[in-house]
C-alpha positions in Angstrom: 14.5 12.3 30.0 14.4 13.4 26.4 18.0 14.5 26.6 19.2 11.1 27.8 17.0 9.3 25.2 18.5 11.4 22.3 22.0 10.6 23.5 21.2 6.9 23.7 19.7 6.9 20.3 22.7 8.7 18.9 25.0 6.1 20.6 22.9 3.3 19.0 23.1 4.9 15.6 27.0 5.2 15.8 27.3 1.7 17.0 25.2 0.5 14.1 27.4 2.3 11.6 30.5 0.8 13.1 28.9 -2.7 13.1 27.9 -2.2 9.4 31.4 -1.1 8.5 33.0 -4.2 10.1 30.5 -6.4 8.4 31.2 -4.9 4.9 34.9 -5.2 5.5 34.7 -8.9 6.4 32.3 -9.6 3.6 34.7 -8.1 1.1 37.8 -10.0 2.4 36.3 -13.5 2.8 35.7 -15.9 -0.1 32.6 -17.9 0.6 32.9 -21.3 -1.1 31.0 -24.6 -1.5 32.5 -27.9 -0.2 32.6 -29.1 -3.8 35.1 -26.3 -4.7 37.8 -28.2 -2.7 36.7 -31.7 -3.8 35.4 -32.8 -0.5 33.5 -36.0 -0.2 29.8 -35.0 -0.3 27.2 -37.4 0.9 23.8 -35.8 0.2 20.3 -36.3 -0.9 18.0 -33.6 -2.0 14.8 -33.3 0.0 11.3 -32.2 -0.8 10.0 -28.8 0.4 7.9 -28.7 3.5 4.2 -29.2 2.9 1.5 -27.2 4.5 -1.3 -29.7 5.2 -3.7 -27.4 6.9 -4.8 -24.6 4.5 -7.1 -23.1 7.1 -5.4 -21.0 9.8 -7.1 -18.8 12.4 -4.2 -16.4 12.5 -3.8 -14.7 9.0 -0.4 -13.3 9.8 0.9 -16.6 11.0 -0.5 -18.3 7.9 1.5 -15.9 5.7 4.7 -16.6 7.8 4.1 -20.4 7.4 3.7 -20.1 3.6 6.9 -18.0 3.2 8.7 -20.5 5.4 7.8 -23.4 3.0 9.6 -21.6 0.2 12.9 -22.5 1.8 14.4 -25.6 0.3 15.9 -28.0 2.9 18.9 -30.3 2.4 20.6 -33.0 4.4 24.3 -33.7 3.9 27.5 -35.0 5.4 30.8 -33.4 4.2 34.3 -34.8 4.7 36.7 -32.0 4.2 40.2 -33.5 3.5 41.9 -30.2 3.2 43.8 -28.9 6.3 41.4 -26.4 7.9 40.4 -24.4 11.0 37.3 -24.1 13.0 37.0 -20.5 14.3 35.7 -20.3 17.9 33.0 -17.6 17.9 30.5 -19.2 15.6 32.1 -22.5 14.4 32.9 -21.7 10.7 35.3 -24.1 8.9 38.0 -22.0 7.2 40.5 -23.3 4.7 43.4 -21.6 3.0 44.1 -17.9 3.3 40.5 -16.6 3.3 38.1 -19.4 2.2 35.0 -20.1 4.4 33.1 -23.3 3.7 29.6 -21.8 3.7 27.8 -25.1 4.3 29.8 -25.7 7.5 27.3 -23.5 9.4 23.7 -24.3 8.3 21.2 -21.5 8.3 23.9 -18.9 8.0 22.2 -17.5 4.9 19.0 -15.4 4.7 18.5 -16.6 1.1 19.2 -19.9 -0.6 22.9 -19.9 -1.7 23.7 -20.1 -5.3 27.2 -21.0 -6.5 29.2 -20.5 -9.7 32.3 -22.7 -10.0 32.0 -23.3 -6.2 32.0 -19.6 -5.3 29.0 -18.1 -3.5 27.4 -15.6 -5.9 23.8 -15.0 -4.6 23.1 -15.2 -0.8 23.0 -12.8 2.1 25.2 -13.9 5.0 23.7 -13.2 8.3 25.4 -10.3 10.0 25.3 -11.8 13.5 27.5 -14.7 12.4 30.1 -12.9 10.3 33.6 -14.0 11.5 36.4 -11.5 11.9 39.2 -11.9 9.3 41.6 -9.8 11.4 41.1 -12.1 14.4 41.6 -15.2 12.3 44.7 -13.9 10.7 46.2 -12.7 14.0 45.7 -16.1 15.7 46.9 -18.1 12.8 50.1 -16.1 12.2 51.1 -14.9 15.6 49.4 -16.9 18.3 50.2 -20.6 17.9 49.2 -21.3 21.5 45.6 -20.5 20.5 45.5 -23.4 18.0 44.7 -27.0 19.0 45.6 -29.6 16.4 43.9 -32.9 15.4 44.2 -35.5 12.7 40.4 -36.0 12.2 37.4 -34.5 14.0 33.7 -34.0 13.7 32.3 -30.4 14.1 28.8 -30.2 15.6 29.0 -26.4 15.8 25.8 -24.6 14.9 24.4 -21.0 14.9 21.8 -21.8 17.6 23.7 -24.6 19.3 22.9 -23.5 22.9 19.1 -23.3 22.2 17.0 -26.1 23.7 14.8 -26.4 20.6 17.8 -26.4 18.2 19.6 -28.8 20.4 16.9 -31.4 19.6 16.1 -30.4 16.0 19.6 -29.6 14.7 22.2 -31.1 17.1 21.1 -34.5 18.3 19.7 -35.2 14.8 23.3 -34.7 13.4 24.6 -37.4 15.7 21.9 -39.8 14.6 22.6 -38.9 10.9 26.3 -39.7 11.4 25.4 -43.0 13.1 23.2 -43.9 10.1 26.3 -43.7 8.0 28.4 -45.6 10.5 30.9 -42.9 11.3 33.4 -43.9 14.0 32.0 -43.2 17.4 35.6 -42.7 18.7 36.1 -39.6 16.6 36.3 -36.3 18.7 33.1 -34.2 18.6 33.6 -30.4 18.7 31.0 -28.4 20.6 31.1 -24.8 22.0 31.8 -24.1 25.6 28.4 -22.3 25.8 26.6 -25.5 25.0 28.7 -27.6 27.3 27.7 -25.3 30.2 24.0 -25.7 29.6 22.3 -27.7 32.4 20.1 -29.5 29.8 23.1 -30.7 27.9 24.8 -32.1 31.0 21.5 -33.8 32.1 21.1 -35.4 28.6 24.7 -36.7 28.7 23.9 -38.4 32.0 20.6 -39.8 30.8 22.1 -41.3 27.6 25.1 -43.1 26.2 26.4 -39.8 24.9 28.5 -39.3 28.1 30.9 -42.0 26.6 31.7 -39.8 23.5 34.9 -37.9 23.1 33.8 -34.3 23.5 36.1 -31.4 22.5 35.0 -28.1 24.2 35.9 -25.1 22.0 36.1 -21.9 23.9 38.4 -19.1 22.5 40.9 -21.4 20.8 41.0 -22.2 17.1 40.9 -25.9 16.2 43.0 -27.1 13.3 42.5 -30.6 11.7 43.8 -32.4 8.6 40.3 -33.7 8.1 37.0 -32.2 9.3 33.6 -33.8 9.0 30.5 -31.6 9.3 26.9 -32.1 8.4 23.3 -30.9 8.4 20.3 -33.0 9.2 16.8 -32.6 7.8 14.8 -30.4 10.2 11.4 -31.5 11.5 11.9 -35.1 10.5 9.8 -37.5 12.6 12.2 -40.4 12.4 14.9 -38.4 14.1 12.6 -37.4 17.0 11.6 -41.1 17.5 15.3 -42.0 17.7 15.9 -39.2 20.2 13.2 -40.5 22.4 14.9 -43.9 22.3 18.3 -42.4 23.0 16.9 -40.6 26.1 15.0 -43.7 27.2 11.7 -41.7 27.3 8.7 -43.5 28.8 5.8 -44.5 26.6 3.0 -41.8 26.5 0.1 -42.2 28.9 -2.8 -42.7 26.4 -5.4 -42.3 29.1 -4.1 -39.1 30.6 -6.3 -35.9 30.6 -3.6 -33.7 32.0 -3.8 -30.0 31.2 -0.8 -27.7 31.3 -0.2 -24.0 30.9 3.5 -23.5 30.0 4.6 -20.1 31.3 7.7 -18.1 30.3 9.6 -16.1 32.8 10.2 -12.3 32.4 14.0 -12.9 32.4 13.7 -15.0 29.3 11.9 -12.2 27.4 8.8 -12.4 25.1 6.7 -12.9 28.3 3.1 -12.0 28.9 2.9 -8.6 30.6 -0.4 -9.3 32.4 0.5 -12.8 33.2 -1.5 -13.0 36.5 -4.8 -12.4 34.7 -3.9 -15.1 32.3 -2.9 -17.6 35.0 -6.2 -17.0 36.8 -8.1 -18.0 33.6 -5.9 -21.1 33.2 -6.4 -22.1 36.8 -10.2 -21.7 36.4 -10.1 -24.2 33.5 -7.8 -26.6 35.4 -4.6 -25.9 33.6 -1.6 -26.5 35.8 1.0 -23.7 35.6 4.5 -25.0 34.7 7.8 -23.2 33.8 10.2 -25.7 32.3 13.2 -23.6 33.3 12.4 -24.7 36.9 12.3 -28.5 36.4 15.1 -30.8 35.2 15.2 -32.9 32.0 13.9 -36.1 33.6 10.9 -34.2 35.0 10.2 -32.5 31.7 10.3 -35.8 29.7 8.0 -37.5 32.3 5.6 -34.6 32.4 5.2 -34.2 28.6 4.6 -37.9 28.2 1.3 -37.3 30.1 0.2 -33.9 28.7 -3.1 -34.1 26.8 -4.0 -30.4 26.6 -1.3 -27.7 26.4 -1.4 -23.9 26.3 2.0 -22.5 25.9 3.8 -19.1 25.4 6.0 -19.6 22.4 9.4 -20.7 23.6 11.9 -23.6 23.7 9.9 -25.5 26.4 7.3 -26.5 23.8 10.0 -28.7 22.2 9.1 -31.4 24.8 5.9 -32.3 22.9 8.2 -34.7 21.0 7.9 -37.0 24.1 4.1 -37.3 23.6 4.6 -39.4 20.4 1.8 -41.7 19.1 -0.6 -40.1 21.6 -3.2 -37.3 21.3 -2.2 -33.8 22.2 -3.8 -30.4 21.6 -1.6 -27.3 21.6 -2.8 -23.7 21.8 0.4 -21.6 21.2 0.5 -18.0 22.4 2.7 -15.7 20.2 4.0 -12.3 21.1 3.3 -9.3 19.0 6.9 -9.3 17.7 7.8 -12.9 16.8 5.8 -15.8 15.2 8.0 -18.6 14.0 6.3 -21.9 12.9 8.5 -24.4 14.8 5.8 -25.9 16.9 3.2 -25.9 14.2 5.6 -28.0 12.2 6.3 -30.4 15.1 2.5 -30.7 15.7 2.1 -31.4 12.0 4.5 -34.3 11.8 3.0 -35.9 15.0 -0.6 -35.2 14.0 -1.3 -33.2 17.1 -4.2 -30.7 17.1 -2.8 -27.1 16.8 -4.2 -23.6 17.2 -2.7 -20.2 18.0 -3.4 -16.8 19.5 -1.3 -13.6 19.4 -0.7 -10.8 21.9 -0.5 -7.1 21.2 2.3 -4.6 21.5 2.7 -2.5 24.7 2.4 1.2 23.9 5.2 2.2 26.3 7.8 0.1 24.4 7.2 1.7 21.0 9.4 4.7 21.9 12.5 2.8 22.7 12.5 0.0 20.1 15.1 -1.9 22.2 15.5 -5.5 21.0 11.7 -5.8 20.3 12.1 -9.5 19.9 12.5 -9.9 23.6 9.9 -7.3 24.7 6.9 -8.3 26.9 3.5 -8.2 25.2 -0.1 -7.9 26.3 -2.7 -10.7 25.9 -6.3 -9.7 26.1 -7.9 -11.8 28.9 -11.4 -11.7 27.4 -10.2 -12.9 24.0 -8.0 -15.5 25.6 -10.9 -16.9 27.7 -13.2 -16.9 24.8 -10.7 -18.9 22.8 -10.2 -21.5 25.5 -14.0 -21.9 26.1 -14.5 -22.2 22.3 -11.8 -24.9 22.0 -13.3 -26.8 24.9 -16.7 -26.7 23.4 -15.3 -27.9 20.1 -13.6 -30.9 21.8 -10.1 -29.5 21.0 -9.4 -29.6 24.8 -11.0 -32.7 26.3 
C-alpha cells in the first residue's frame, strides 16, 4: 500500500510542476488589459462594500471568513467592446488583438482586486484554474478557420462558475436583468457554454419563463468571433435582482402561515457530504424535519417547496439558493458546513431577506488526512450530540417555531 501511495504522490507532484510551468508560460505571454485600454463603452457605477450587520457569530472561524469577504470591493458594469475580438471556448475570456485578454470579461477571475496602469494589469493574481492556453488560441486562429464562428454583434454571458445552480441565479440571470434595465436589444444572440445548456435546471427554467424565446448560442469547442461583444457583471447578493428573478420564474407567493420543517441533504456523489448521515437524519426525523435532496426534484417542485419552508437545516450546497423563493416571509436557516469549506453565500442571502441564520461545522475524518485528495469534496463528520443540542437550543429560543 505504501509503495502505491508513494508512486501516486510522486505522480501528483510531477503533474503539479507541469501545470505550474504551463501557467507561468501563459501568464508571461498574455497581456491582461482593462476595457478602457481599447476605448470600449463602459457603463458602470461604483458600489459600496458589503456590510456585516450581525457582529455576533457563533462560529468564530466563519466570522473571520465573513469579515475577510467584505474586504472585496464589488462593481457592476456593462462593457460594449467595439474592437473585433474572440471568445475562447474553455472559460469564456474575450481576447482581442494578438495576445490581449480583457480581464473584466470574466468576473471573479482574480484572487485580488485588479489594479491597472495605463490600462494594463499590474497588480492581481489570475486564478490558475481559468488560465487560457495561448498556444491553443494561436493554433485555432491561424490554422483552423473551421473552429471559428463569426457574428456582427453578440452578448457573452460566459462566467467562471456558469454551470453552478447558485451562480446561475446570483451571477447569470442577474446579468440578463441588468441588460434589460439598460434596454439592450432582446434579439441579440446570447453566448453560453455547452456545459450550462445541458444542465437540467437550465432547461427547466427556459421552459418556465420567457427566456426560451431568446437567441441562445451554445459554445462548445469553437471560438466565437464578433465585430462587437457586450459583456457585463451584475452586483452580487442584490435583493432587487432576486425579486425580479422570482417574477421571471412566476414563483408563487410564500405561504405566511406555513410551519414546514426541512432538512436539506447532500448526496455522497456531490461531495462535502456528512459521513454519518443516518445518525443525523434520525435526529432530524425526531424533530419533524422532512428529509429532502433537491437533486431529486425538479425546478417547479423546488420553487413550490421553498415558498412554504419555515425552518431549514441544510448541508452547505447550491440547493440552499432556493431560499430566494421565500421572499417577504419568515425563514430560519441552520447551515451545516464541512470541515474544509465555509463560504458565506447563504449568510449573505439570509442577510438581505432578513432571515434568521445560524451555523454549525463538522470535523475532519482522520482517514482522509493521509491522502489529501481534493479535500474540498471530502466527506466530513458531524457530532450527533452537538447537532441535537444545537437544534434543541434553537427550538427553545424560538429560532425554529
